[in-house]
C-alpha positions as CSV (number, residue, x, y, z in Angstrom):
1,M,0.1,0.1,-0.3
2,E,1.6,3.5,-0.9
3,I,0.6,6.4,1.2
4,Y,1.2,10.0,0.4
5,S,1.1,12.6,2.9
6,E,1.0,16.6,2.9
7,N,0.9,18.7,5.5
8,L,-0.5,22.1,4.2
9,H,-1.0,23.4,7.3
10,E,1.9,25.7,7.9
11,G,1.0,26.6,11.6
12,C,1.4,23.0,13.2
13,D,4.6,20.8,12.4
14,L,3.2,17.6,12.5
15,D,5.6,14.5,11.8
16,T,3.6,13.1,8.8
17,K,6.0,9.6,8.5
18,V,4.1,8.1,11.2
19,F,0.6,8.6,10.3
20,S,1.6,7.6,6.8
21,E,3.3,4.1,8.2
22,S,0.1,3.4,10.0
23,A,-2.2,4.3,7.6
24,A,-0.3,1.8,5.2
25,E,-1.0,-0.8,7.4
26,I,-4.4,-0.4,8.5
27,L,-5.4,0.0,4.5
28,G,-3.8,-2.9,4.2
29,S,-5.0,-4.7,6.4
30,L,-8.5,-3.8,5.3
31,V,-8.7,-4.0,1.3
32,G,-5.1,-5.7,0.9
33,S,-1.5,-4.5,0.2
34,E,-2.6,-3.0,-3.4
35,G,-3.2,0.6,-3.9
36,E,-2.4,4.2,-2.6
37,A,-3.6,6.5,-0.8
38,S,-3.1,10.5,0.1
39,I,-3.6,12.0,3.3
40,V,-3.6,16.0,3.5
41,F,-3.3,17.6,6.7
42,V,-5.3,21.3,6.4
43,S,-6.6,24.0,8.1
44,D,-9.9,24.4,9.0
45,E,-10.6,27.3,6.5
46,R,-9.2,25.0,3.5
47,I,-11.5,22.3,4.8
48,R,-14.8,24.5,5.3
49,E,-13.8,25.4,1.4
50,L,-13.8,21.3,0.8
51,N,-16.8,20.8,3.1
52,R,-18.6,23.8,1.2
53,T,-17.9,22.4,-2.5
54,Y,-18.5,18.5,-2.0
55,R,-20.8,18.4,0.8
56,G,-22.7,21.5,0.5
57,A,-21.9,22.4,4.4
58,D,-20.5,25.7,4.7
59,R,-18.3,24.7,8.0
60,A,-15.0,23.4,9.3
61,T,-15.2,19.5,10.1
62,D,-12.4,17.2,11.4
63,V,-12.2,14.7,8.3
64,L,-13.6,14.6,5.2
65,T,-13.0,11.2,2.9
66,F,-12.8,11.3,-0.9
67,S,-13.0,7.4,-1.9
68,L,-12.5,6.8,-5.4
69,R,-13.3,3.1,-4.5
70,G,-15.6,1.3,-7.6
71,D,-14.7,4.1,-9.9
72,S,-13.5,2.7,-13.3
73,L,-10.8,5.0,-13.9
74,S,-9.0,4.9,-10.4
75,R,-6.1,2.5,-11.2
76,G,-5.8,1.4,-8.0
77,V,-6.1,5.0,-6.1
78,L,-8.7,4.3,-3.1
79,G,-8.7,8.0,-2.4
80,D,-7.8,11.1,-0.2
81,V,-8.2,11.9,3.6
82,Y,-8.3,16.0,4.7
83,I,-7.6,16.5,8.3
84,S,-8.3,19.8,9.7
85,L,-5.2,19.9,12.5
86,E,-7.0,22.9,14.0
87,T,-10.5,21.1,14.5
88,A,-8.0,18.3,16.2
89,A,-6.1,20.3,18.3
90,R,-9.5,21.9,19.8
91,R,-10.4,18.1,20.4
92,A,-7.6,16.9,21.2
93,K,-7.7,19.4,24.3
94,R,-11.0,18.9,25.4
95,R,-10.5,15.3,25.1
96,G,-7.0,15.7,27.1
97,V,-5.1,14.0,24.6
98,P,-2.2,14.7,22.8
99,L,-2.8,16.0,19.3
100,E,-0.9,12.9,17.4
101,E,-3.8,10.7,19.2
102,E,-6.4,12.3,17.9
103,V,-5.0,13.0,14.5
104,L,-4.6,9.0,14.5
105,R,-8.1,9.0,15.6
106,L,-9.8,10.7,12.6
107,L,-7.2,9.1,10.0
108,V,-8.3,5.7,11.5
109,H,-11.7,7.2,10.5
110,G,-11.1,8.5,7.1
111,L,-9.4,4.9,5.9
112,L,-11.9,3.4,7.6
113,H,-14.4,4.8,5.0
114,L,-12.0,4.5,2.3
115,A,-12.3,1.0,2.8
116,G,-16.1,1.1,2.5
117,H,-17.5,1.2,5.8
118,T,-20.1,3.6,7.0
119,H,-21.8,4.5,10.1
120,D,-25.5,5.7,8.1
121,G,-27.1,2.6,10.3
122,R,-27.1,1.8,13.8
123,E,-25.6,-1.5,13.0
124,D,-23.2,0.1,10.7
125,G,-22.3,2.8,12.9
126,V,-21.7,0.5,16.3
127,R,-19.4,-2.0,14.0
128,M,-17.4,1.1,12.6
129,R,-16.7,2.5,16.1
130,K,-15.6,-1.0,17.7
131,L,-13.5,-1.0,14.1
132,E,-12.0,2.5,15.2
133,R,-11.3,1.5,18.8
134,E,-9.5,-1.6,17.9
135,L,-7.3,0.0,15.4
136,L,-6.7,3.0,17.6
137,A,-5.4,0.7,20.4
138,E,-3.0,-1.1,17.6
139,H,-1.6,1.9,16.7
140,K,-1.5,4.5,19.6
141,D,1.8,2.9,21.0
142,R,3.5,4.2,17.7
143,V,2.5,7.4,17.4
144,R,3.3,7.7,21.1
145,R,6.9,6.8,20.6
146,R,7.1,8.5,17.8
147,R,6.1,11.4,19.3
148,R,8.2,11.5,22.8
149,R,11.6,10.7,20.3
150,T,10.6,13.9,18.4
151,S,9.4,16.1,21.2
152,R,13.0,16.9,22.9
153,P,13.4,20.5,23.3
154,A,16.1,21.5,20.2
155,G,18.5,23.0,22.7
156,N,18.8,19.5,24.9
157,R,19.4,17.4,21.5
158,K,22.4,20.1,20.2
159,R,24.2,20.1,23.5
160,K,24.2,16.2,23.3
161,E,25.3,16.1,19.8
162,R,28.0,18.3,20.9
163,N,28.9,16.4,24.0
164,G,29.2,13.1,21.2
165,R,26.5,11.4,23.3
166,R,23.2,10.2,21.6
167,A,20.3,10.4,23.1
C-alpha cells in the first residue's frame, strides 16, 4: 500500500511519516496491500472550503474522505483523507489527549471510510466504532513513541550532539 501524505497547514509542525506508516498498515489489513491513498493535513479554512464545495455544508469539520473505490478510472487509487489540524487540536485539548493521538483517531475514521465502511445505520455505526477503537489501540503506541522521540527541546539535542553522546 502506497501512502502519500502532506501537511499543508503552515502553523502546525506534524511528523507525517508516522501517520503514513500507520495508514499503510491499516489499509493493508482492510483492503489488501495493493493500491494507494493520500492523507492531507489542512487548516479549518481549507476543510471548510472542501466541505462547502463537495458536501454542501458551509462549516469546518474534522475529517473528510473522498473515496474512489468502485470508480473504473481510479487505477488502484483508493482516495484521499483530509484532516483539519485546527479542529483536531481543539478536540485533543477537550478530550485531554495529545494532538497526535487525536489525529490518529481521525485518520483511522477516514481510512475506514476509504475501505468502504459507513456509520449510516445503527448496526453499521456500532461496527465502525468498534473497528475504530481496535485500530486506534493497535497503532496508538507507535504515534506515542514517535512523539516522545521527536519532542525533545532543540537545545538539549544540540548540547548532547556537541558532547558526542546520543540520546
